[in-house]
DRENDO-1510 file (C-alpha; in Angstrom, 1 decimal, always signed):
<recs>
REC; n; res; u; v; w
REC; 1; MET; +29.2; -14.0; +4.6 .
REC; 2; SER; +26.3; -15.8; +6.4 .
REC; 3; ASP; +24.0; -17.8; +4.2 .
REC; 4; LEU; +21.1; -16.0; +6.1 .
REC; 5; ILE; +21.9; -12.7; +4.4 .
REC; 6; TYR; +20.1; -11.7; +1.2 .
REC; 7; ARG; +17.2; -14.1; +1.9 .
REC; 8; THR; +13.6; -12.9; +1.6 .
REC; 9; ALA; +11.4; -12.4; +4.7 .
REC; 10; THR; +9.1; -15.2; +3.6 .
REC; 11; ASP; +12.1; -17.6; +3.2 .
REC; 12; LEU; +13.5; -16.6; +6.6 .
REC; 13; ALA; +10.1; -17.1; +8.3 .
REC; 14; GLY; +10.1; -20.7; +6.9 .
REC; 15; VAL; +13.7; -21.3; +8.0 .
REC; 16; ILE; +12.9; -20.2; +11.6 .
REC; 17; ARG; +9.6; -22.0; +11.7 .
REC; 18; ARG; +11.3; -25.3; +10.5 .
REC; 19; ARG; +14.1; -24.6; +13.1 .
REC; 20; GLU; +16.7; -24.7; +10.4 .
REC; 21; ALA; +18.1; -21.6; +12.1 .
REC; 22; SER; +17.0; -19.8; +15.2 .
REC; 23; SER; +15.7; -16.3; +15.3 .
REC; 24; VAL; +18.7; -15.3; +17.3 .
REC; 25; GLU; +21.0; -16.6; +14.6 .
REC; 26; VAL; +19.0; -14.7; +11.9 .
REC; 27; VAL; +19.1; -11.5; +13.9 .
REC; 28; GLU; +22.7; -11.8; +14.8 .
REC; 29; ALA; +23.6; -12.4; +11.1 .
REC; 30; HIS; +21.9; -9.2; +10.1 .
REC; 31; PHE; +23.4; -7.2; +12.9 .
REC; 32; ALA; +26.8; -8.5; +11.7 .
REC; 33; ARG; +26.0; -7.4; +8.2 .
REC; 34; ILE; +25.0; -3.9; +9.4 .
REC; 35; ALA; +28.3; -3.7; +11.3 .
REC; 36; GLU; +30.2; -4.7; +8.1 .
REC; 37; THR; +28.5; -2.4; +5.6 .
REC; 38; ASN; +26.6; +0.4; +7.3 .
REC; 39; GLY; +29.8; +2.5; +7.9 .
REC; 40; GLU; +30.1; +3.4; +4.3 .
REC; 41; ILE; +26.4; +3.3; +3.4 .
REC; 42; ASN; +24.9; +4.9; +6.5 .
REC; 43; ALA; +21.4; +3.4; +6.0 .
REC; 44; VAL; +20.5; +2.4; +9.6 .
REC; 45; VAL; +20.7; +5.4; +11.9 .
REC; 46; THR; +19.4; +3.9; +15.2 .
REC; 47; LEU; +20.1; +0.4; +16.3 .
REC; 48; CYS; +17.9; -1.7; +18.8 .
REC; 49; GLU; +20.5; -4.5; +19.3 .
REC; 50; GLU; +19.8; -5.3; +22.9 .
REC; 51; GLN; +16.0; -5.2; +22.5 .
REC; 52; ALA; +16.1; -7.1; +19.2 .
REC; 53; LEU; +18.2; -10.0; +20.6 .
REC; 54; GLU; +16.1; -10.3; +23.7 .
REC; 55; ARG; +12.9; -10.5; +21.5 .
REC; 56; ALA; +14.7; -13.1; +19.2 .
REC; 57; ARG; +15.4; -15.2; +22.3 .
REC; 58; GLU; +11.8; -14.9; +23.3 .
REC; 59; ALA; +10.7; -15.9; +19.8 .
REC; 60; ASP; +12.8; -19.0; +19.9 .
REC; 61; GLN; +11.5; -20.0; +23.3 .
REC; 62; ALA; +7.9; -19.4; +22.1 .
REC; 63; LEU; +8.5; -21.6; +19.1 .
REC; 64; ALA; +10.0; -24.4; +21.3 .
REC; 65; ARG; +6.7; -24.3; +23.3 .
REC; 66; GLY; +4.8; -24.7; +20.0 .
REC; 67; GLU; +3.6; -21.1; +19.9 .
REC; 68; SER; +3.7; -18.8; +16.9 .
REC; 69; TRP; +3.4; -15.0; +17.0 .
REC; 70; GLY; +2.4; -14.8; +13.4 .
REC; 71; GLU; +3.6; -15.0; +9.8 .
REC; 72; LEU; +6.8; -13.0; +10.6 .
REC; 73; HIS; +7.7; -14.9; +13.7 .
REC; 74; GLY; +11.3; -14.1; +14.5 .
REC; 75; VAL; +12.0; -12.2; +11.2 .
REC; 76; PRO; +14.1; -9.0; +11.4 .
REC; 77; MET; +12.9; -5.7; +9.9 .
REC; 78; THR; +13.8; -2.0; +9.9 .
REC; 79; VAL; +11.4; +1.0; +9.9 .
REC; 80; LYS; +11.8; +4.4; +8.3 .
REC; 81; ASP; +12.6; +7.0; +10.9 .
REC; 82; SER; +9.3; +8.8; +10.3 .
REC; 83; PHE; +7.2; +6.1; +12.1 .
REC; 84; GLU; +6.7; +6.2; +15.8 .
REC; 85; THR; +8.4; +3.4; +17.7 .
REC; 86; GLU; +7.8; +2.9; +21.4 .
REC; 87; GLY; +10.9; +3.5; +23.4 .
REC; 88; VAL; +13.0; +3.9; +20.2 .
REC; 89; ARG; +14.2; +7.3; +19.0 .
REC; 90; THR; +12.1; +8.7; +16.1 .
REC; 91; THR; +13.6; +11.9; +14.5 .
REC; 92; PHE; +11.8; +12.3; +11.2 .
REC; 93; GLY; +15.3; +13.2; +10.0 .
REC; 94; ASP; +15.2; +16.6; +11.7 .
REC; 95; THR; +17.5; +18.0; +14.4 .
REC; 96; SER; +14.6; +19.4; +16.3 .
REC; 97; LEU; +13.4; +15.9; +17.1 .
REC; 98; ALA; +16.9; +14.4; +17.8 .
REC; 99; ASP; +15.9; +13.2; +21.2 .
REC; 100; ASN; +12.3; +12.4; +20.5 .
REC; 101; VAL; +11.4; +8.9; +22.0 .
REC; 102; PRO; +7.7; +8.1; +21.5 .
REC; 103; THR; +5.7; +6.1; +24.1 .
REC; 104; TRP; +3.7; +4.3; +21.4 .
REC; 105; ASN; +4.0; +2.5; +18.1 .
REC; 106; ALA; +2.5; +3.7; +14.8 .
REC; 107; THR; -0.4; +1.3; +13.9 .
REC; 108; VAL; +1.6; -0.2; +11.0 .
REC; 109; VAL; +4.6; -0.8; +13.2 .
REC; 110; ASP; +2.5; -2.4; +15.8 .
REC; 111; ARG; +0.9; -4.7; +13.3 .
REC; 112; LEU; +4.2; -6.0; +12.0 .
REC; 113; LEU; +5.5; -6.5; +15.5 .
REC; 114; SER; +2.3; -8.3; +16.5 .
REC; 115; ALA; +2.9; -10.6; +13.5 .
REC; 116; GLY; +6.2; -11.6; +15.0 .
REC; 117; ALA; +8.7; -9.3; +13.3 .
REC; 118; ILE; +11.7; -8.1; +15.2 .
REC; 119; LEU; +12.8; -4.4; +15.0 .
REC; 120; LEU; +16.5; -4.1; +14.3 .
REC; 121; GLY; +16.5; -0.3; +14.0 .
REC; 122; LYS; +15.4; +2.8; +12.1 .
REC; 123; THR; +16.5; +3.9; +8.7 .
REC; 124; ASN; +17.6; +7.3; +7.3 .
REC; 125; LEU; +15.5; +9.9; +5.5 .
REC; 126; PRO; +15.7; +13.5; +4.5 .
REC; 127; PRO; +14.1; +16.0; +7.0 .
REC; 128; PHE; +10.4; +15.3; +7.3 .
REC; 129; ALA; +10.7; +13.1; +4.1 .
REC; 130; ARG; +10.7; +16.1; +1.8 .
REC; 131; ASN; +13.3; +15.1; -0.8 .
REC; 132; TYR; +14.1; +12.3; -3.1 .
REC; 133; GLN; +17.7; +12.1; -1.9 .
REC; 134; CYS; +18.5; +10.9; +1.6 .
REC; 135; GLU; +20.5; +13.3; +3.8 .
REC; 136; ASN; +20.0; +15.3; +6.9 .
REC; 137; GLU; +22.0; +17.3; +9.4 .
REC; 138; ARG; +21.6; +14.9; +12.3 .
REC; 139; PHE; +22.7; +11.6; +10.6 .
REC; 140; GLY; +24.4; +12.7; +7.4 .
REC; 141; ARG; +24.1; +11.2; +3.9 .
REC; 142; THR; +23.1; +7.7; +2.9 .
REC; 143; ASN; +24.9; +6.2; -0.1 .
REC; 144; ASN; +23.7; +3.8; -2.7 .
REC; 145; PRO; +25.2; +0.3; -2.3 .
REC; 146; TRP; +25.5; +0.0; -6.1 .
REC; 147; ASP; +27.7; +3.2; -6.3 .
REC; 148; LEU; +28.6; +5.1; -3.1 .
REC; 149; ASP; +28.8; +8.3; -5.1 .
REC; 150; ARG; +25.1; +8.1; -5.9 .
REC; 151; THR; +22.0; +8.6; -3.9 .
REC; 152; PRO; +19.8; +5.6; -2.9 .
REC; 153; GLY; +16.8; +7.9; -3.5 .
REC; 154; GLY; +14.3; +9.2; -1.0 .
REC; 155; SER; +12.6; +9.7; +1.1 .
REC; 156; SER; +12.7; +6.0; +2.1 .
REC; 157; GLY; +16.3; +5.9; +0.9 .
REC; 158; GLY; +17.8; +4.4; +4.1 .
REC; 159; GLY; +15.5; +1.4; +3.9 .
REC; 160; ALA; +16.1; +0.7; +0.2 .
REC; 161; ALA; +19.9; +0.9; +0.7 .
REC; 162; ALA; +19.6; -1.4; +3.7 .
REC; 163; LEU; +17.6; -4.0; +1.7 .
REC; 164; ALA; +20.0; -3.8; -1.3 .
REC; 165; ALA; +23.1; -4.2; +1.0 .
REC; 166; GLY; +21.6; -7.3; +2.7 .
REC; 167; MET; +21.3; -5.5; +6.1 .
REC; 168; VAL; +17.6; -6.5; +6.5 .
REC; 169; PRO; +15.0; -8.5; +4.5 .
REC; 170; LEU; +12.0; -6.2; +5.2 .
REC; 171; GLU; +11.5; -2.5; +5.6 .
REC; 172; LEU; +8.5; -0.3; +6.3 .
REC; 173; GLY; +8.4; +2.9; +4.2 .
REC; 174; ALA; +6.0; +5.6; +3.2 .
REC; 175; ASP; +5.2; +7.2; -0.2 .
REC; 176; PHE; +3.8; +10.7; -0.9 .
REC; 177; ALA; +5.3; +11.4; -4.3 .
REC; 178; GLY; +7.5; +8.4; -4.9 .
REC; 179; SER; +9.2; +8.0; -1.6 .
REC; 180; ILE; +9.1; +4.2; -1.8 .
REC; 181; ARG; +9.3; +3.7; -5.5 .
REC; 182; VAL; +12.2; +6.0; -6.4 .
REC; 183; PRO; +14.5; +4.4; -3.8 .
REC; 184; VAL; +13.6; +0.8; -4.7 .
REC; 185; HIS; +14.2; +1.7; -8.4 .
REC; 186; TYR; +17.5; +3.3; -7.6 .
REC; 187; CYS; +18.6; +0.3; -5.4 .
REC; 188; GLY; +17.2; -2.7; -7.3 .
REC; 189; VAL; +14.7; -4.0; -4.8 .
REC; 190; TYR; +10.8; -4.1; -4.4 .
REC; 191; GLY; +8.2; -1.7; -3.0 .
REC; 192; ILE; +4.5; -0.9; -3.2 .
REC; 193; LYS; +2.6; +2.3; -2.9 .
REC; 194; PRO; -0.8; +0.8; -1.8 .
REC; 195; THR; -4.2; +2.1; -2.9 .
REC; 196; GLU; -4.9; +5.4; -1.1 .
REC; 197; PHE; -6.6; +4.7; +2.3 .
REC; 198; LEU; -5.9; +1.0; +2.2 .
REC; 199; VAL; -3.3; +1.3; +5.0 .
REC; 200; PRO; -3.8; +3.7; +8.0 .
REC; 201; SER; -1.3; +6.5; +7.9 .
REC; 202; GLY; -1.8; +8.2; +11.3 .
REC; 203; PRO; -4.4; +9.6; +13.7 .
REC; 204; SER; -7.1; +11.6; +12.0 .
REC; 205; ASN; -6.8; +14.4; +14.5 .
REC; 206; ASN; -3.1; +14.9; +14.0 .
REC; 207; ARG; -2.4; +15.2; +10.3 .
REC; 208; SER; -2.2; +18.0; +7.8 .
REC; 209; ILE; -1.6; +15.6; +4.9 .
REC; 210; ARG; -4.8; +13.6; +4.4 .
REC; 211; HIS; -4.5; +12.5; +0.7 .
REC; 212; MET; -1.9; +10.7; -1.4 .
REC; 213; ALA; +0.5; +9.6; +1.4 .
REC; 214; GLN; +0.6; +5.8; +2.1 .
REC; 215; PRO; +2.7; +3.5; +4.2 .
REC; 216; GLY; +3.9; +0.5; +2.4 .
REC; 217; PRO; +6.4; -2.4; +2.6 .
REC; 218; MET; +9.7; -2.6; +0.9 .
REC; 219; ALA; +11.5; -6.0; +0.4 .
REC; 220; ARG; +13.7; -8.2; -1.7 .
REC; 221; SER; +10.7; -10.0; -3.4 .
REC; 222; ALA; +7.2; -9.3; -4.5 .
REC; 223; GLU; +6.0; -12.2; -2.4 .
REC; 224; ASP; +7.2; -10.4; +0.7 .
REC; 225; LEU; +5.2; -7.3; -0.3 .
REC; 226; ALA; +2.0; -9.4; -0.3 .
REC; 227; LEU; +2.8; -10.9; +3.0 .
REC; 228; ALA; +3.5; -7.6; +4.7 .
REC; 229; LEU; +0.7; -5.6; +3.0 .
REC; 230; GLN; -1.9; -8.1; +4.3 .
REC; 231; ILE; -0.6; -7.5; +7.8 .
REC; 232; ILE; -0.6; -3.7; +7.8 .
REC; 233; ALA; -3.8; -3.0; +5.7 .
REC; 234; GLY; -7.2; -2.3; +7.1 .
REC; 235; PRO; -9.0; +0.0; +9.6 .
REC; 236; ASP; -7.5; +0.7; +12.9 .
REC; 237; GLY; -10.4; +2.6; +14.6 .
REC; 238; ASP; -8.4; +5.8; +14.4 .
REC; 239; THR; -7.8; +6.7; +10.7 .
REC; 240; TYR; -11.4; +6.9; +9.8 .
REC; 241; GLU; -10.9; +7.1; +6.0 .
REC; 242; VAL; -9.6; +3.5; +5.9 .
REC; 243; PRO; -12.5; +1.2; +4.7 .
REC; 244; PRO; -12.8; -2.5; +5.6 .
REC; 245; VAL; -11.6; -3.7; +2.3 .
REC; 246; HIS; -10.9; -7.5; +2.2 .
REC; 247; LEU; -7.7; -8.3; +0.5 .
REC; 248; GLU; -8.3; -11.6; -1.3 .
REC; 249; PRO; -5.2; -13.4; -2.5 .
REC; 250; PRO; -5.4; -13.9; -6.2 .
REC; 251; GLN; -5.5; -17.2; -7.9 .
REC; 252; PRO; -2.1; -18.2; -9.5 .
REC; 253; ARG; -1.9; -17.1; -13.1 .
REC; 254; SER; +0.6; -17.2; -15.9 .
REC; 255; LEU; +2.3; -14.0; -17.0 .
REC; 256; THR; +0.8; -14.4; -20.5 .
REC; 257; SER; -2.8; -14.3; -19.0 .
REC; 258; TYR; -2.5; -10.6; -18.1 .
REC; 259; SER; -3.6; -7.8; -20.5 .
REC; 260; ILE; -1.0; -5.1; -20.3 .
REC; 261; ALA; -0.5; -1.5; -21.5 .
REC; 262; TRP; +2.9; +0.1; -21.4 .
REC; 263; MET; +3.9; +3.8; -21.4 .
REC; 264; PRO; +7.5; +4.5; -22.4 .
REC; 265; GLU; +7.1; +8.2; -22.0 .
REC; 266; LEU; +4.7; +10.6; -20.2 .
REC; 267; PRO; +4.2; +13.6; -22.5 .
REC; 268; GLY; +6.3; +16.4; -21.3 .
REC; 269; ALA; +8.8; +14.4; -19.3 .
REC; 270; LYS; +11.1; +12.4; -21.6 .
REC; 271; PRO; +13.1; +9.8; -19.7 .
REC; 272; SER; +16.8; +9.1; -20.5 .
REC; 273; GLY; +17.6; +6.8; -23.4 .
REC; 274; GLU; +18.5; +3.9; -21.2 .
REC; 275; ILE; +15.2; +4.0; -19.3 .
REC; 276; VAL; +13.2; +4.1; -22.6 .
REC; 277; SER; +15.3; +1.3; -24.1 .
REC; 278; SER; +14.8; -0.8; -21.0 .
REC; 279; ILE; +11.0; -0.6; -20.9 .
REC; 280; THR; +10.8; -0.9; -24.7 .
REC; 281; LYS; +12.9; -4.1; -24.6 .
REC; 282; LEU; +10.8; -5.5; -21.8 .
REC; 283; ALA; +7.6; -4.8; -23.8 .
REC; 284; GLU; +9.0; -6.5; -26.8 .
REC; 285; GLU; +10.0; -9.5; -24.8 .
REC; 286; LEU; +6.6; -9.8; -23.2 .
REC; 287; ALA; +5.0; -9.6; -26.7 .
REC; 288; ASP; +7.3; -12.3; -27.9 .
REC; 289; LEU; +6.3; -14.4; -24.9 .
REC; 290; GLY; +2.7; -14.1; -26.0 .
REC; 291; CYS; +1.4; -11.4; -23.7 .
REC; 292; ASP; -1.5; -9.2; -24.8 .
REC; 293; ILE; +0.4; -5.9; -24.6 .
REC; 294; ARG; -0.1; -2.5; -26.3 .
REC; 295; GLU; +1.4; +1.0; -25.9 .
REC; 296; ALA; -1.0; +3.5; -24.3 .
REC; 297; VAL; -1.2; +6.6; -22.2 .
REC; 298; PRO; -4.2; +7.5; -20.1 .
REC; 299; GLU; -6.4; +10.1; -21.9 .
REC; 300; GLY; -5.4; +13.6; -21.1 .
REC; 301; TRP; -2.3; +12.7; -19.1 .
REC; 302; GLU; +0.5; +15.2; -19.5 .
REC; 303; PHE; +3.4; +15.8; -17.1 .
REC; 304; ALA; +3.0; +19.5; -16.2 .
REC; 305; PRO; -0.7; +19.5; -15.2 .
REC; 306; LEU; -0.3; +16.2; -13.4 .
REC; 307; MET; +2.6; +17.5; -11.3 .
REC; 308; GLU; +1.1; +20.9; -10.7 .
REC; 309; THR; -2.1; +19.3; -9.5 .
REC; 310; TRP; -0.2; +16.9; -7.2 .
REC; 311; ALA; +1.7; +19.8; -5.7 .
REC; 312; GLU; -1.4; +22.0; -5.3 .
REC; 313; LEU; -3.2; +19.3; -3.4 .
REC; 314; GLY; -0.2; +18.2; -1.3 .
REC; 315; TYR; +0.9; +21.7; -0.4 .
REC; 316; ALA; -2.6; +23.0; +0.2 .
REC; 317; GLU; -2.7; +20.4; +3.0 .
REC; 318; VAL; +0.9; +21.0; +4.2 .
REC; 319; GLY; +0.2; +24.7; +4.2 .
REC; 320; SER; -3.0; +24.4; +6.1 .
REC; 321; ARG; -1.0; +24.4; +9.4 .
REC; 322; MET; +1.5; +27.1; +8.4 .
REC; 323; ASP; +1.3; +30.7; +9.5 .
REC; 324; ASP; +1.9; +33.4; +7.0 .
REC; 325; GLU; +5.5; +33.9; +8.0 .
REC; 326; THR; +6.3; +30.2; +7.6 .
REC; 327; ARG; +4.5; +30.0; +4.3 .
REC; 328; GLU; +6.5; +32.9; +2.9 .
REC; 329; ARG; +9.8; +31.5; +4.2 .
REC; 330; THR; +9.0; +28.2; +2.5 .
REC; 331; LEU; +8.4; +29.8; -0.8 .
REC; 332; GLU; +11.6; +31.9; -0.5 .
REC; 333; GLU; +13.7; +28.9; +0.4 .
REC; 334; LEU; +12.4; +26.8; -2.5 .
REC; 335; GLU; +12.4; +29.8; -4.9 .
REC; 336; ALA; +8.8; +28.9; -5.8 .
REC; 337; THR; +6.8; +31.3; -7.8 .
REC; 338; PRO; +3.6; +31.1; -9.9 .
REC; 339; ASP; +5.8; +31.1; -13.1 .
REC; 340; SER; +8.6; +28.9; -11.9 .
REC; 341; GLU; +10.2; +26.7; -14.6 .
REC; 342; CYS; +9.5; +23.6; -12.5 .
REC; 343; ALA; +5.9; +22.4; -12.5 .
REC; 344; LEU; +6.1; +21.1; -9.0 .
REC; 345; LEU; +7.2; +24.6; -7.7 .
REC; 346; ARG; +4.4; +26.3; -9.6 .
REC; 347; GLY; +1.8; +24.0; -8.1 .
REC; 348; LEU; +3.4; +24.3; -4.6 .
REC; 349; CYS; +3.2; +28.1; -4.8 .
REC; 350; ARG; -0.5; +28.0; -5.6 .
REC; 351; GLY; -1.2; +25.2; -3.2 .
REC; 352; LEU; +0.3; +26.9; -0.1 .
REC; 353; SER; -2.1; +29.8; -0.5 .
REC; 354; ALA; -5.2; +27.8; -1.6 .
REC; 355; ASP; -8.6; +28.8; -0.4 .
REC; 356; ASN; -11.6; +26.5; -0.3 .
REC; 357; ARG; -12.7; +27.3; -3.8 .
REC; 358; LEU; -9.3; +26.4; -5.3 .
REC; 359; PHE; -9.1; +23.3; -3.1 .
REC; 360; ALA; -12.4; +22.1; -4.6 .
REC; 361; GLU; -11.1; +22.8; -8.1 .
REC; 362; ILE; -7.9; +20.8; -7.4 .
REC; 363; LEU; -10.0; +17.8; -6.3 .
REC; 364; ASP; -12.0; +18.1; -9.5 .
REC; 365; ARG; -8.9; +18.0; -11.6 .
REC; 366; ARG; -7.6; +15.1; -9.6 .
REC; 367; ASP; -10.8; +13.2; -10.2 .
REC; 368; ALA; -10.4; +13.7; -14.0 .
REC; 369; PHE; -6.9; +12.3; -14.0 .
REC; 370; SER; -8.0; +9.4; -11.9 .
REC; 371; ALA; -11.0; +8.6; -14.1 .
REC; 372; ALA; -8.7; +8.6; -17.2 .
REC; 373; LEU; -6.5; +5.9; -15.6 .
REC; 374; ASP; -9.6; +4.0; -14.5 .
REC; 375; ARG; -10.8; +3.9; -18.1 .
REC; 376; LEU; -7.5; +2.5; -19.3 .
REC; 377; LEU; -7.5; -0.1; -16.6 .
REC; 378; GLU; -11.0; -1.2; -17.7 .
REC; 379; ASP; -9.4; -2.2; -21.0 .
REC; 380; VAL; -6.2; -3.7; -19.6 .
REC; 381; GLU; -5.3; -5.1; -16.1 .
REC; 382; ILE; -1.8; -3.6; -15.7 .
REC; 383; LEU; -0.1; -0.4; -16.9 .
REC; 384; LEU; +3.7; -0.5; -17.0 .
REC; 385; MET; +5.6; +2.7; -16.8 .
REC; 386; PRO; +9.1; +4.0; -15.9 .
REC; 387; SER; +9.9; +4.6; -12.2 .
REC; 388; SER; +11.9; +7.7; -12.8 .
REC; 389; MET; +13.5; +9.6; -15.7 .
REC; 390; THR; +17.0; +8.2; -14.9 .
REC; 391; THR; +18.9; +5.5; -12.9 .
REC; 392; ALA; +20.2; +6.6; -9.6 .
REC; 393; ILE; +21.6; +10.1; -9.8 .
REC; 394; PRO; +24.9; +11.2; -8.3 .
REC; 395; HIS; +24.6; +13.0; -4.9 .
REC; 396; TRP; +23.3; +16.4; -6.2 .
REC; 397; PRO; +22.4; +19.8; -4.8 .
REC; 398; THR; +18.7; +19.9; -4.1 .
REC; 399; GLY; +16.9; +22.1; -6.5 .
REC; 400; LYS; +19.7; +22.3; -9.1 .
REC; 401; SER; +18.9; +21.1; -12.6 .
REC; 402; ILE; +20.1; +17.7; -13.7 .
REC; 403; PRO; +21.4; +16.6; -17.1 .
REC; 404; VAL; +19.4; +13.9; -18.8 .
REC; 405; ASP; +21.2; +12.7; -21.9 .
REC; 406; ASP; +21.9; +16.0; -23.9 .
REC; 407; ARG; +19.5; +18.3; -22.0 .
REC; 408; GLU; +18.9; +19.9; -18.6 .
REC; 409; GLU; +15.8; +19.0; -16.6 .
REC; 410; THR; +14.5; +20.6; -13.4 .
REC; 411; TYR; +15.5; +18.8; -10.2 .
REC; 412; TRP; +12.0; +17.7; -9.1 .
REC; 413; THR; +11.0; +16.5; -12.6 .
REC; 414; VAL; +14.0; +14.1; -12.8 .
REC; 415; GLY; +13.0; +12.3; -9.6 .
REC; 416; LEU; +9.3; +12.5; -9.3 .
REC; 417; ALA; +7.8; +12.9; -12.8 .
REC; 418; TYR; +6.7; +9.2; -13.0 .
REC; 419; THR; +5.7; +8.5; -9.5 .
REC; 420; ALA; +3.7; +11.6; -8.3 .
REC; 421; PRO; +0.9; +11.0; -10.9 .
REC; 422; THR; -0.2; +7.8; -9.2 .
REC; 423; ASN; -0.1; +9.3; -5.8 .
REC; 424; LEU; -2.4; +11.9; -7.2 .
REC; 425; THR; -4.8; +9.3; -8.6 .
REC; 426; GLY; -4.6; +6.9; -5.6 .
REC; 427; HIS; -4.0; +3.7; -7.6 .
REC; 428; PRO; -1.8; +0.8; -6.3 .
REC; 429; VAL; +1.7; +0.6; -7.8 .
REC; 430; VAL; +4.5; -2.0; -7.4 .
REC; 431; THR; +8.0; -1.1; -8.5 .
REC; 432; CYS; +10.2; -4.1; -9.2 .
REC; 433; PRO; +13.7; -4.5; -10.6 .
REC; 434; THR; +13.9; -5.7; -14.2 .
REC; 435; GLY; +17.7; -5.5; -14.9 .
REC; 436; LEU; +20.7; -3.3; -15.0 .
REC; 437; SER; +21.7; -0.4; -17.1 .
REC; 438; GLU; +24.8; -0.4; -19.3 .
REC; 439; THR; +26.6; +1.3; -16.4 .
REC; 440; GLY; +25.6; -1.4; -14.0 .
REC; 441; LEU; +22.9; +0.5; -12.1 .
REC; 442; PRO; +19.5; -1.0; -11.3 .
REC; 443; ILE; +16.4; -0.2; -13.3 .
REC; 444; GLY; +12.9; -0.8; -11.9 .
REC; 445; ILE; +9.6; -0.7; -13.6 .
REC; 446; GLN; +6.2; +0.4; -12.2 .
REC; 447; ALA; +3.2; -1.9; -12.5 .
REC; 448; VAL; -0.1; +0.1; -11.9 .
REC; 449; GLY; -3.4; -1.6; -11.3 .
REC; 450; PRO; -7.0; -0.8; -10.4 .
REC; 451; ARG; -7.8; +0.6; -6.9 .
REC; 452; TRP; -8.1; -2.1; -4.2 .
REC; 453; GLU; -6.5; -4.7; -6.5 .
REC; 454; ASP; -3.2; -4.4; -4.7 .
REC; 455; LEU; -2.6; -8.1; -4.4 .
REC; 456; GLU; -3.4; -8.7; -8.1 .
REC; 457; VAL; -0.7; -6.1; -8.9 .
REC; 458; ILE; +1.7; -7.9; -6.6 .
REC; 459; GLY; +0.8; -11.2; -8.2 .
REC; 460; PHE; +1.7; -9.7; -11.6 .
REC; 461; ALA; +5.0; -8.6; -10.2 .
REC; 462; GLU; +5.7; -12.1; -8.9 .
REC; 463; ARG; +5.1; -13.5; -12.4 .
REC; 464; LEU; +7.2; -10.8; -13.9 .
REC; 465; ALA; +10.1; -11.6; -11.5 .
REC; 466; GLU; +10.0; -15.2; -12.6 .
REC; 467; PHE; +10.5; -13.9; -16.1 .
REC; 468; THR; +13.2; -11.2; -15.5 .
REC; 469; GLY; +14.9; -12.9; -12.5 .
REC; 470; PRO; +15.1; -12.1; -8.8 .
REC; 471; ALA; +16.7; -9.0; -7.3 .
REC; 472; LYS; +20.4; -8.8; -7.9 .
REC; 473; ASN; +23.0; -8.0; -5.3 .
REC; 474; PRO; +25.4; -5.0; -5.6 .
REC; 475; PRO; +28.8; -6.1; -7.0 .
REC; 476; ALA; +30.8; -5.2; -4.0 .
REC; 477; SER; +28.6; -7.4; -1.7 .
</recs>
């Protein structure tokens, strides 16, 4: 295997800049890795080999002239197939868009390319990103590099699988209910859901979803998250909600300088024993190290009302562009009723039919949950919490209950119970790998921080990685 595989984007940028390897060599090494591993994983669904190699040659020529395109000069990346890419097929994982070729780039794609990145291809996702597994009729199922019989998560599952398998060092994902954080937890890599409205998510005149969804980078190190986030953040003159917040890189700190709260369990959503044991062990080790750490849950936080409120808000917006027939068909397909056993489906049912009064009530409840987390983050700088109730689940029928230890839990609860709450509140969250389960599957932990302090949270994740160790590679690699 090439020694250019499994390197971080920051590392590769330095290698290219110092001319220890050319951009062409780096890109060719990653295409070779895709050819070697993608057949059984099915993470990258559209390749841009000819365009990528031509751009890599141009990158090398520019460097020879003393020119730099930016901090990612000559570094390969992939992009979730829900972002528009000029001249490159963009399907959103749906057969109706199988031949859709945009004539423009999404803002976040444009910014990464302008910083010198080279697009290798597009990664798989479920149709319109509406699942935490990764499968669609057009491209089929993506498998987890750690265990091909398990899902890499979703909806940014193709990107997480590609990172874990060494196909690429940097991916652009998006997160509405955990779509970055669940896959990076399942696959043992890094990802951030930025503060709501920090990163532009699309034209203001062409969106039904206006809250909670955020593009964000996924990578093999926390350092790469900081690098990419600073490139994609900020107003674009189109998404008017994005304020001109300056991201100030934090001063280097020791891990023991952070004040930390940790939450082993969200009331009403008990994780598996191995997830609880993992976060408990980490908290004990941090305490032994000398960290100021205490167990805490934001006041008033319980799983069911958090999930219901997330679903009400999200699907009030999704449903705003549905006609009555589509709305009823959606409820029927999901078997969603006001008294569904699943909290997400109860909230979805109410949200799809929300009027202005209910929408205002939803926002009031959202504000209360956000304020409770704000109060906790006034006392501590970081809240640690599980990323999901379990490690990567086997490929599973959507909607069917899933066993967790000795009990059955609803499908959506297992995947999204620990990620949707911070989409609801809008806080920045980094998920980083902390080790492996007894069965050899990755376990990631979420680090939550105050709004707009995204780089501070990433800085904490960098220090934590120094303590727990870098991302590990799947055993078959």
